[in-house]
LUMLOLO-617329 format. One record per residue: residue number from 1; residue in one letter; y, z, x of N, C-alpha, C in turn. Coordinates in Angstrom, 3 decimals. Atoms other than C-alpha are relative to their C-alpha. Example, Ala and Ser with C-alpha at 12.3 -4.5 7.8 and 13.67 -1.06 7.14 Angstrom:
BEGIN
 pos code      n.v      n.w      n.u     ca.v     ca.w     ca.u      c.v      c.w      c.u
   1    A   -1.190    0.000    0.890   -4.500    7.800   12.300    1.200    0.000    0.900
   2    S   -1.190   -0.060   -0.820   -1.060    7.140   13.670    1.090    0.730   -0.770
END
This chain:
BEGIN
 pos code      n.v      n.w      n.u     ca.v     ca.w     ca.u      c.v      c.w      c.u
   1    M   -1.184    0.000    0.834    0.000    0.000    0.000    1.245    0.000    0.876
   2    L   -1.298    0.003   -0.655    3.554   -0.676    1.050    0.998    0.688   -0.919
   3    Y   -1.061   -0.643    0.764    6.578    1.324   -0.042    1.337   -0.474    0.530
   4    R   -1.355    0.322   -0.428   10.271    0.493    0.021    0.997    0.719   -0.895
   5    S   -1.108   -0.507    0.807   13.564    1.891   -1.120    0.794   -1.208   -0.467
   6    W   -0.787    1.069    0.593   15.502   -0.371   -3.443    1.119    0.681   -0.758
   7    G   -1.042   -0.854    0.558   18.804    1.326   -4.091   -0.520    1.419   -0.013
   8    S    0.561   -1.351    0.102   17.673    4.690   -5.386   -1.450   -0.014   -0.472
   9    D    1.379    0.106    0.484   14.299    3.374   -6.605   -1.008    0.032    1.137
  10    L    1.151    0.059   -0.893   11.016    4.000   -4.815   -0.940   -1.036   -0.584
  11    Q    0.862    1.069    0.480    8.899    0.870   -5.092   -1.261   -0.089    0.850
  12    R    1.291    0.122   -0.664    5.275    0.153   -4.203   -0.554   -1.400   -0.239
  13    S    0.705    1.276    0.101    3.362   -3.042   -3.499   -1.449    0.229    0.388
  14    T    1.423   -0.093   -0.310   -0.409   -3.265   -3.614   -0.574   -1.343    0.427
  15    D    0.471    1.333   -0.367   -0.555   -6.952   -2.657    0.722   -0.546    1.238
  16    G   -0.616    0.442   -1.248    1.081   -7.056    0.766    1.463   -0.374   -0.106
  17    G   -1.425    0.261    0.153    4.655   -7.256   -0.532    0.357   -1.177   -0.878
  18    L   -0.309    1.113    0.904    4.338  -10.182   -2.941    0.664    0.489   -1.277
  19    N   -0.547   -0.571    1.234    5.066   -8.017   -5.999    0.280    1.476    0.225
  20    W   -0.415   -1.395   -0.144    6.806   -4.661   -6.274    0.153    0.636   -1.374
  21    E   -0.201   -0.764    1.231    6.769   -2.011   -8.978    0.758    1.281    0.332
  22    T   -0.731   -1.242   -0.174    9.181    0.884   -9.339   -0.882    1.134   -0.485
  23    I    0.883   -1.118    0.352    7.186    4.110   -9.299    0.753    1.324   -0.096
  24    G   -0.789   -1.222    0.073   10.012    6.655   -9.177    1.341   -0.210    0.663
  25    V   -1.287    0.058   -0.678   13.311    7.482   -7.575   -0.095    0.791    1.293
  26    G   -0.067   -0.712   -1.266   14.110    8.584   -4.079    0.839    1.253   -0.134
  27    P   -0.724   -1.263    0.048   15.801   11.833   -3.183    1.508   -0.159   -0.070
  28    V   -1.439    0.264    0.012   19.262   10.261   -2.865    0.226   -1.440   -0.442
  29    D   -0.352    1.302    0.556   21.106    7.152   -4.017   -0.486   -1.195    0.800
  30    Y    0.291    1.183   -0.792   20.228    4.906   -1.099   -0.892    0.349    1.175
  31    G    0.877   -0.179   -1.149   17.389    4.699    1.400    0.175   -1.140    0.974
  32    V   -0.102    1.014   -1.034   17.669    2.854    4.689   -1.380   -0.574    0.297
  33    M    1.360    0.408   -0.309   13.933    2.748    5.312   -0.967    0.952   -0.694
  34    T    1.051   -0.796    0.615   10.817    3.960    3.528   -1.315   -0.401    0.648
  35    F    1.277    0.277   -0.634    7.401    4.271    5.145   -0.963    1.127   -0.304
  36    T    1.013   -1.020    0.279    4.153    6.199    4.877   -0.553    0.579    1.284
  37    G    0.662   -0.662   -1.105    2.372    8.638    7.115   -1.427   -0.494    0.148
  38    V    1.350    0.448   -0.334   -1.151    8.389    8.452   -1.085    0.793   -0.723
  39    G    0.991   -0.833    0.682   -2.856   11.063    6.330   -0.532   -0.640   -1.264
  40    Q    0.566    0.449    1.271   -4.898   10.659    3.174    0.073    1.131   -1.012
  41    P   -0.909    1.116    0.277   -3.172   10.559    0.816    1.211    0.061    0.934
  42    P   -1.114   -0.002   -0.948   -0.235    9.495    2.978    1.265    0.609   -0.587
  43    A   -1.343   -0.451    0.379    3.108   11.244    2.863    0.902   -1.234   -0.030
  44    I   -0.997    1.061    0.057    6.025    8.989    1.939    1.282    0.558    0.612
  45    Y   -1.235   -0.412   -0.667    9.129    9.231    4.146    1.135   -0.917   -0.434
  46    W   -1.191    0.725    0.469   12.633    8.183    3.036    1.127    0.338    0.965
  47    L   -1.079   -0.192   -0.961   15.258    7.747    5.773    1.298   -0.494   -0.618
  48    T   -1.323    0.387    0.482   18.916    7.699    4.739    0.938   -0.083    1.205
  49    W   -0.975    0.069   -1.088   22.114    7.387    6.767    0.161    1.341    0.700
  50    D   -0.243   -1.299   -0.626   22.114   11.120    7.439   -1.150    0.998   -0.110
  51    A    1.092   -0.961    0.167   18.700   12.657    6.683   -1.345   -0.713   -0.117
  52    L    1.364    0.474    0.191   14.939   12.252    6.569   -0.653    0.876   -1.055
  53    Y    0.667   -0.699    1.091   13.002   13.189    3.434   -1.485   -0.342    0.019
  54    R    1.452    0.227    0.090    9.266   13.508    2.751   -0.481    0.401   -1.385
  55    S    0.688   -0.331    1.243    7.172   13.439   -0.398   -1.498    0.021    0.288
  56    T    1.455   -0.084   -0.173    3.560   14.598   -0.371   -0.719   -0.156   -1.331
  57    D    0.598    0.162    1.323    2.999   13.919   -4.073    0.336   -1.354   -0.630
  58    G   -0.227    1.354    0.504    3.603   10.187   -4.376    1.406   -0.292   -0.463
  59    G   -1.394    0.234    0.360    7.382   10.452   -4.766    0.493    0.825   -1.169
  60    A   -0.426   -0.833    1.130    7.459   13.000   -7.610    1.024    1.050    0.440
  61    S   -0.966   -0.969   -0.522    9.320   15.540   -5.436    0.233   -0.291    1.479
  62    W   -0.416    0.294   -1.369   11.112   15.390   -2.101    0.485    1.249    0.695
  63    A   -0.518   -1.085   -0.825   11.959   17.751    0.739    0.710   -0.620    1.199
  64    R   -0.820    0.503   -1.106   14.569   17.258    3.472   -0.394    0.702    1.296
  65    L    0.312   -0.576   -1.303   13.742   17.760    7.154    1.182    0.818    0.491
  66    S   -1.016   -0.879   -0.568   15.653   20.683    8.608   -0.380    0.299    1.444
  67    H    0.234   -0.275   -1.421   15.936   20.953   12.385    1.367    0.208    0.654
  68    P   -1.303   -0.255   -0.619   18.745   22.409   14.548    0.602   -1.218    0.703
  69    A   -0.517    1.170   -0.717   19.044   19.176   16.562    0.612   -1.030   -0.941
  70    L   -0.528    0.968    0.967   19.876   17.257   13.360    1.318    0.451   -0.625
  71    A   -1.195   -0.548    0.633   22.823   19.489   12.392    1.237   -0.858    0.246
  72    G   -1.175    0.812   -0.283   25.465   17.373   14.132   -0.339   -1.407    0.411
  73    S    0.448    1.300   -0.469   23.418   14.303   14.933   -1.147   -0.489   -0.878
  74    P    1.033    0.397    0.957   21.535   12.669   12.042   -1.028   -0.959    0.604
  75    P    1.021    0.925   -0.474   18.327   10.697   12.481    0.421   -1.444   -0.256
  76    V   -0.318    1.416    0.160   18.778    6.965   13.026   -1.243   -0.879    0.101
  77    A    1.247    0.754   -0.118   15.220    5.861   13.807   -1.161    0.981   -0.054
  78    V    1.164   -0.866    0.145   11.834    7.318   12.921   -1.260   -0.836    0.113
  79    A    1.342    0.582   -0.032    8.250    6.452   13.749   -0.969    1.138   -0.261
  80    V    1.022   -1.005    0.271    5.131    8.270   12.617   -1.322   -0.514    0.549
  81    A    1.293    0.372   -0.572    1.761    8.304   14.325   -0.904    1.219   -0.009
  82    E    0.934   -1.106   -0.190   -1.363   10.375   14.617   -0.043    0.265    1.497
  83    W   -0.047   -0.361   -1.415   -1.029   12.237   17.910   -0.578    1.394    0.134
  84    G    0.639   -1.302   -0.164   -3.231   15.080   19.030   -0.694    0.456   -1.268
  85    G    0.708   -0.339    1.223   -5.068   14.929   15.704    0.884    0.382   -1.168
  86    E   -0.895   -0.322    1.120   -1.981   15.494   13.555    1.069   -1.065   -0.171
  87    E   -1.088    0.931    0.282    0.725   13.427   11.894    1.243    0.494    0.737
  88    T   -1.126   -0.371   -0.847    3.645   13.425   14.316    1.152   -0.956   -0.241
  89    L   -1.214    0.785    0.183    7.212   12.248   13.792    0.733   -0.122    1.330
  90    F   -0.832    0.275   -1.165    9.201   10.649   16.607    1.353   -0.412   -0.563
  91    I   -1.291    0.188    0.663   12.855   10.881   15.578    1.087   -0.200    1.044
  92    G   -1.169    0.251   -0.839   15.759    9.278   17.406    1.244    0.410   -0.756
  93    T   -1.214   -0.474    0.666   19.114   10.870   16.640    1.210   -0.823    0.423
  94    E   -1.247    0.688   -0.297   22.614    9.470   16.565    0.553    0.425    1.358
  95    G   -0.479   -0.518   -1.277   23.375   11.652   19.604   -0.850   -0.408    1.187
  96    G    0.823    0.477   -1.096   20.617   10.011   21.662   -1.204    0.858    0.327
  97    D    1.169   -0.842   -0.230   17.982   12.745   21.433   -1.242   -0.631   -0.611
  98    L    1.277    0.378    0.576   14.316   12.081   20.786   -0.748    1.283   -0.336
  99    L    0.749   -1.172    0.452   12.549   14.747   18.718   -1.440   -0.413   -0.254
 100    V    1.415    0.205    0.282    8.766   14.943   18.601   -0.444    1.228   -0.779
 101    I    0.253   -1.120    0.910    7.771   17.079   15.622   -1.287   -0.256   -0.778
 102    G    1.166    0.074    0.867    4.424   17.722   13.965    0.456    0.101   -1.444
 103    A   -0.492    0.037    1.383    5.008   16.819   10.310   -0.386    1.254   -0.774
 104    A    0.464   -1.180    0.748    2.973   19.773    9.024    0.741    1.263    0.433
 105    E   -0.679   -1.185   -0.503    4.874   22.265   11.203    1.506   -0.058   -0.171
 106    A   -1.438    0.150    0.143    8.357   20.924   10.473    0.503    0.825   -1.188
 107    D   -0.635   -0.712    1.120   10.774   22.767    8.203    0.504   -1.042   -0.991
 108    W   -0.379    0.929    1.070   11.080   20.805    4.936    0.622    0.809   -1.125
 109    L   -0.714   -0.714    1.046   13.671   22.056    2.429   -0.071   -0.784   -1.305
 110    P    0.094    0.707    1.283   12.979   21.176   -1.221    1.360   -0.449   -0.498
 111    E   -1.244    0.523    0.578   15.619   19.031   -2.900    0.117    0.439   -1.435
END
């Protein structure tokens, strides 16, 4: 499955991106990038201009990543991979930092 943000809508494609269906709304009005994690079922991540959000229930609810390094320097690029047996986020910040955070151990604040 593929996911994308379309304005504030969360959309899913089950045919490689040929057709899209709206399955819910994202945590904020506009997403820059939407992608899934490596777990089963996969977490859905929603990157905006100033924050990273995660849903572990198919987009029904969202939580915002909280980390001290993001306070004055929002995330601008994110990759997710399985590393050391866990889902790991690699987050580039506007200030030039690279954060490596285990998704399960990160602080996620409910929206």
